[in-house]
C-alpha positions as CSV (number, residue, x, y, z in Angstrom):
1,M,15.2,0.0,-15.5
2,R,16.6,1.7,-12.4
3,E,17.0,5.0,-14.1
4,L,13.6,4.8,-15.9
5,V,11.8,4.0,-12.7
6,R,13.5,6.9,-10.8
7,E,13.0,9.4,-13.6
8,L,9.3,8.5,-14.0
9,A,8.7,8.8,-10.2
10,L,10.3,12.2,-10.1
11,A,8.4,13.4,-13.2
12,L,5.1,12.3,-11.6
13,R,6.1,14.1,-8.3
14,E,6.8,17.3,-10.2
15,R,3.4,17.1,-11.9
16,V,1.5,16.5,-8.7
17,V,3.2,19.0,-6.3
18,P,1.2,22.0,-7.5
19,H,-2.0,20.2,-6.7
20,V,-1.1,19.4,-3.1
21,G,-3.7,21.1,-0.8
22,S,-5.7,22.3,-3.8
23,H,-9.5,22.2,-3.6
24,A,-9.8,22.2,-7.4
25,A,-7.9,18.9,-7.5
26,R,-10.6,17.3,-5.3
27,A,-13.0,17.1,-8.3
28,H,-14.2,13.6,-9.1
29,S,-13.1,12.3,-12.5
30,G,-14.6,8.8,-12.4
31,D,-13.6,5.5,-10.9
32,A,-10.3,3.7,-10.9
33,A,-9.8,0.2,-12.1
34,G,-10.0,-1.1,-8.5
35,G,-13.2,0.8,-7.7
36,D,-11.8,3.8,-5.8
37,V,-12.7,7.3,-6.7
38,T,-10.4,9.0,-9.3
39,F,-9.9,12.6,-8.3
40,A,-8.6,15.4,-10.6
41,I,-5.2,15.1,-9.1
42,D,-5.1,11.4,-10.0
43,A,-6.3,12.0,-13.6
44,D,-3.6,14.6,-14.1
45,A,-0.9,12.3,-12.9
46,E,-2.2,9.5,-15.0
47,E,-2.0,11.7,-18.1
48,L,1.7,12.5,-17.3
49,L,2.4,8.7,-16.8
50,Q,1.1,7.8,-20.2
51,A,2.8,10.6,-22.0
52,F,6.1,10.0,-20.3
53,L,6.1,6.3,-21.2
54,A,5.0,6.9,-24.8
55,K,8.0,9.2,-25.2
56,N,10.7,7.5,-23.1
57,A,9.8,3.8,-23.0
58,P,7.1,3.0,-25.6
59,D,7.9,-0.8,-25.4
60,V,7.2,-1.0,-21.7
61,A,3.8,-2.1,-20.3
62,F,2.4,-0.6,-17.2
63,Y,-0.2,-1.2,-14.6
64,S,-1.6,1.8,-12.7
65,E,-4.3,2.4,-10.1
66,D,-6.6,4.1,-12.6
67,A,-5.9,2.5,-15.9
68,G,-5.2,-1.1,-14.9
69,L,-2.9,-3.0,-17.3
70,V,-1.8,-1.2,-20.5
71,V,0.3,-3.1,-23.0
72,P,1.9,-1.4,-26.0
73,S,-0.1,-2.2,-29.1
74,G,1.3,-4.9,-31.3
75,M,4.2,-5.6,-28.9
76,T,5.2,-8.3,-26.4
77,P,7.0,-6.2,-23.8
78,K,9.9,-7.4,-21.7
79,H,9.1,-5.2,-18.7
80,V,6.1,-3.9,-16.8
81,L,6.0,-0.9,-14.5
82,V,3.6,-1.0,-11.6
83,V,2.7,2.6,-10.8
84,D,0.7,4.4,-8.2
85,P,1.0,8.0,-9.3
86,V,-0.4,9.4,-6.1
87,D,-0.4,7.0,-3.1
88,G,-2.2,8.9,-0.5
89,T,-4.5,11.0,-2.7
90,R,-6.6,12.2,0.2
91,P,-3.7,13.4,2.3
92,A,-2.3,15.1,-0.8
93,L,-5.6,16.9,-1.4
94,A,-5.6,18.0,2.3
95,G,-2.0,19.4,2.0
96,L,-0.5,16.8,4.3
97,E,2.9,15.2,4.0
98,S,1.8,11.6,3.9
99,C,1.5,11.2,0.1
100,C,4.0,9.5,-2.3
101,V,4.7,8.4,-5.9
102,S,5.3,4.7,-6.2
103,V,7.0,3.0,-9.2
104,A,8.1,-0.6,-9.4
105,A,9.6,-2.7,-12.3
106,A,9.3,-6.4,-13.0
107,P,9.7,-8.7,-16.0
108,Y,6.4,-8.8,-18.0
109,G,4.6,-12.1,-18.0
110,K,1.3,-13.8,-17.3
111,D,2.3,-15.2,-13.9
112,V,4.5,-12.3,-12.7
113,S,4.5,-12.1,-8.9
114,M,5.6,-9.7,-6.1
115,A,8.8,-11.7,-5.9
116,D,9.6,-10.6,-9.4
117,V,9.8,-6.9,-8.6
118,S,13.4,-6.0,-9.4
119,V,13.4,-2.2,-8.7
120,G,11.2,0.0,-6.5
121,C,11.1,3.7,-6.0
122,V,9.0,5.7,-3.7
123,V,9.2,9.6,-3.7
124,E,7.5,11.5,-0.9
125,I,5.6,14.2,-2.7
126,P,5.9,17.3,-0.5
127,S,9.6,16.8,0.4
128,G,10.8,15.2,-2.7
129,R,12.7,12.6,-0.7
130,V,13.6,9.5,-2.8
131,F,13.7,5.9,-1.6
132,L,15.1,3.5,-4.2
133,A,16.0,-0.1,-3.9
134,E,17.2,-2.8,-6.3
135,R,16.6,-6.5,-5.4
136,G,19.8,-7.9,-3.8
137,A,21.5,-4.5,-3.8
138,G,19.9,-3.0,-0.7
139,L,18.8,0.7,-0.6
140,V,20.4,2.4,-3.5
141,E,19.0,5.8,-2.4
142,G,17.3,7.1,0.8
143,G,19.4,5.0,3.2
144,P,20.9,3.9,5.3
145,P,17.8,2.5,7.1
146,R,17.3,3.5,10.7
147,L,15.1,0.7,12.0
148,S,13.5,1.1,15.4
149,P,14.8,-1.4,18.0
150,N,11.5,-1.2,20.0
151,E,10.0,-4.7,20.7
152,R,7.2,-3.6,23.1
153,L,3.6,-3.1,22.0
154,D,3.0,-0.6,24.8
155,R,5.8,1.6,23.4
156,M,5.0,1.1,19.7
157,F,4.5,3.9,17.3
158,W,2.6,2.4,14.4
159,T,0.0,3.0,11.6
160,F,-3.0,1.5,10.0
161,G,-5.8,2.8,7.8
162,Y,-9.6,3.3,7.7
163,R,-10.1,4.4,4.1
164,G,-12.7,2.1,2.5
165,R,-12.8,-0.2,5.5
166,P,-15.8,-0.7,7.8
167,A,-14.7,1.0,10.9
168,R,-16.4,-1.1,13.6
169,P,-15.1,-4.5,12.6
170,L,-11.6,-3.1,11.7
171,T,-11.4,-1.5,15.1
172,E,-12.4,-4.7,16.8
173,V,-9.6,-6.6,15.2
174,L,-7.0,-3.9,16.1
175,A,-8.5,-2.8,19.4
176,E,-6.0,-4.3,21.7
177,L,-3.1,-2.9,19.7
178,I,-4.7,0.5,19.7
179,D,-5.4,0.5,23.4
180,T,-2.1,-1.0,24.4
181,S,-0.1,1.6,22.5
182,S,-2.3,4.7,23.1
183,V,-0.4,6.2,26.1
184,G,3.1,4.9,26.0
185,G,3.2,4.8,22.2
186,A,0.9,6.1,19.4
187,S,-1.2,4.9,16.5
188,F,-2.0,6.8,13.3
189,D,-4.1,6.6,10.1
190,L,-1.8,8.4,7.6
191,G,-3.6,7.4,4.4
192,S,-0.7,6.0,2.3
193,A,0.8,2.5,2.3
194,C,4.0,3.8,0.8
195,F,4.4,6.6,3.3
196,D,3.6,4.2,6.2
197,T,6.3,1.8,5.0
198,M,9.0,4.5,4.4
199,C,8.3,5.7,8.0
200,V,9.3,2.2,9.2
201,V,12.4,2.2,6.9
202,D,13.8,5.4,8.5
203,G,12.6,4.8,12.1
204,R,9.8,7.4,12.3
205,L,7.5,4.4,13.0
206,D,7.9,0.9,14.3
207,A,5.3,-0.9,12.3
208,Y,2.5,-0.8,9.8
209,V,-0.5,-3.2,10.0
210,E,-3.5,-3.7,7.6
211,P,-5.7,-6.7,8.2
212,G,-8.5,-5.8,5.8
213,P,-8.2,-8.7,3.3
214,L,-8.1,-11.2,6.1
215,L,-11.5,-9.9,7.3
216,V,-13.0,-10.3,3.9
217,E,-11.5,-13.8,3.6
218,R,-12.2,-15.2,7.0
219,V,-15.3,-13.4,8.5
220,P,-18.7,-14.4,7.0
221,G,-20.6,-11.5,5.6
222,M,-17.7,-9.1,5.8
223,R,-17.3,-8.6,2.1
224,D,-20.8,-7.1,2.0
225,E,-19.7,-4.6,4.6
226,F,-16.6,-3.7,2.7
227,E,-18.6,-3.2,-0.5
228,R,-21.1,-1.0,1.5
229,V,-18.3,1.3,2.6
230,G,-16.5,1.1,-0.7
231,G,-19.5,2.1,-2.8
232,G,-19.7,-1.4,-4.3
233,A,-16.0,-2.2,-4.4
234,V,-13.7,-3.9,-1.9
235,L,-11.0,-1.3,-1.1
236,N,-7.9,-2.7,0.5
237,N,-4.2,-2.6,-0.4
238,S,-3.6,-3.8,-4.0
239,P,-0.3,-4.9,-5.4
240,Y,0.3,-1.5,-6.9
241,D,0.1,0.0,-3.4
242,L,2.8,-2.3,-2.1
243,A,5.1,-3.4,-5.0
244,A,7.8,-0.7,-4.6
245,A,7.4,-0.2,-0.9
246,A,7.6,-3.9,0.0
247,L,10.8,-4.3,-2.0
248,I,12.4,-1.2,-0.4
249,A,11.4,-2.4,3.1
250,H,12.8,-5.9,2.4
251,E,16.1,-4.5,1.2
252,A,16.2,-2.3,4.3
253,G,16.0,-5.4,6.5
254,I,12.4,-5.0,7.6
255,I,10.1,-8.0,8.2
256,V,7.5,-7.9,5.5
257,T,4.5,-10.3,5.4
258,D,0.8,-10.3,5.2
259,A,-1.2,-9.9,8.4
260,A,-1.2,-13.6,8.9
261,G,2.6,-13.9,8.7
262,A,2.8,-15.2,5.1
263,A,5.3,-13.8,2.6
264,F,4.1,-11.7,-0.3
265,D,6.4,-13.5,-2.7
266,D,3.8,-15.7,-4.5
267,R,1.1,-13.1,-4.7
268,P,0.2,-11.9,-8.2
269,L,1.6,-8.5,-9.1
270,L,-0.9,-7.4,-11.7
271,G,-4.5,-6.9,-10.4
272,S,-6.6,-4.8,-8.1
273,E,-9.8,-6.7,-7.5
274,A,-10.5,-8.2,-4.1
275,E,-8.8,-11.5,-4.8
276,F,-5.5,-9.7,-5.5
277,Q,-5.5,-7.5,-2.4
278,I,-2.9,-8.1,0.3
279,S,-3.1,-7.6,4.1
280,V,0.1,-6.2,5.7
281,A,2.3,-6.7,8.8
282,I,5.5,-4.7,8.4
283,A,7.7,-4.3,11.4
284,S,11.2,-3.1,12.2
285,N,12.2,-6.3,13.9
286,R,11.1,-9.9,14.2
287,A,10.1,-9.9,17.8
288,L,7.6,-7.0,17.2
289,H,6.4,-8.6,14.0
290,E,5.5,-11.9,15.8
291,Q,3.5,-10.0,18.4
292,L,1.6,-8.1,15.7
293,V,0.6,-11.2,13.8
294,N,-0.5,-12.9,17.0
295,E,-2.6,-9.8,18.0
296,V,-4.3,-9.7,14.6
297,A,-5.1,-13.4,14.9
298,K,-6.7,-12.9,18.3
299,G,-8.6,-9.8,17.0
300,L,-10.0,-11.9,14.2
301,E,-11.1,-14.6,16.6
302,R,-12.7,-11.9,18.8
303,L,-14.6,-10.4,15.8
304,Q,-15.8,-13.8,14.7
305,R,-17.0,-14.7,18.2
306,T,-18.8,-11.3,18.6
307,R,-20.6,-11.8,15.3
308,R,-21.6,-15.3,16.2
309,D,-23.0,-14.2,19.5
310,A,-25.0,-11.4,17.8
311,N,-26.4,-13.9,15.2
312,P,-26.6,-17.3,16.9
313,G,-28.6,-18.8,13.9
314,A,-26.1,-17.7,11.3
315,S,-23.8,-20.2,9.4
316,P,-20.3,-20.5,10.8
């Protein structure tokens, strides 16, 4: 599966490269399975994905951002590929470097989880740089990792994302992290979970934090706000955004959990609706990770308190 995963990722990258920075590729082509907009660049990559697997691995199932789960007709496949043909569609359309192809492999089955991912490959689209990991074997390509030793929030270079999230409540949860790091460190919205994670793998960044699903789960009324911003859909990181990147980060020695500090392992691998979405706290070292999880918890409490104060008659 390692070679299949790598070859597919590189083929998708070759298909997408000519569209980077293209205004024509910004045309809307419908809605993805998870509710996000499908742009022309996504549709073209999806076409290549289906053609590649039909020719090279017709007995393999796949789950992609746009198509959802596709199982070969009349077969019970042994493997499933989880594919995000363009992770960071908007940066790609703007001609920015923060866009990737993501392909992960796992055994096919009803209860397959994130812990079952055996191979993960992320290719940075503009540069063609390949990150490839196999569970238990470390970084097969793209290493060695260069993890930041920084343990201070005020020196932290880190990333998060606004796409599809209501800006005011998200900012309230992350406010102290943003303010603390704004002078001695830096915070960025780069637009790609895979690119964010690879930047932690090679030391460009210290951490990547995404609390969105925790807001939906723990703050009354927040799902309505996410659906308002997402055009009726809740848009947070789905397993296809994280499957390959999380394995690569884990094999690089990075601390990988959701934003409450829980491991991804038992989370379902196949799905993109709100109940499948995963918050993120990825850090180069344990000391920094613990601080990030604590700050997210305090930010959630602050948001809940602010909303209660603004609506004293609302249900808790």
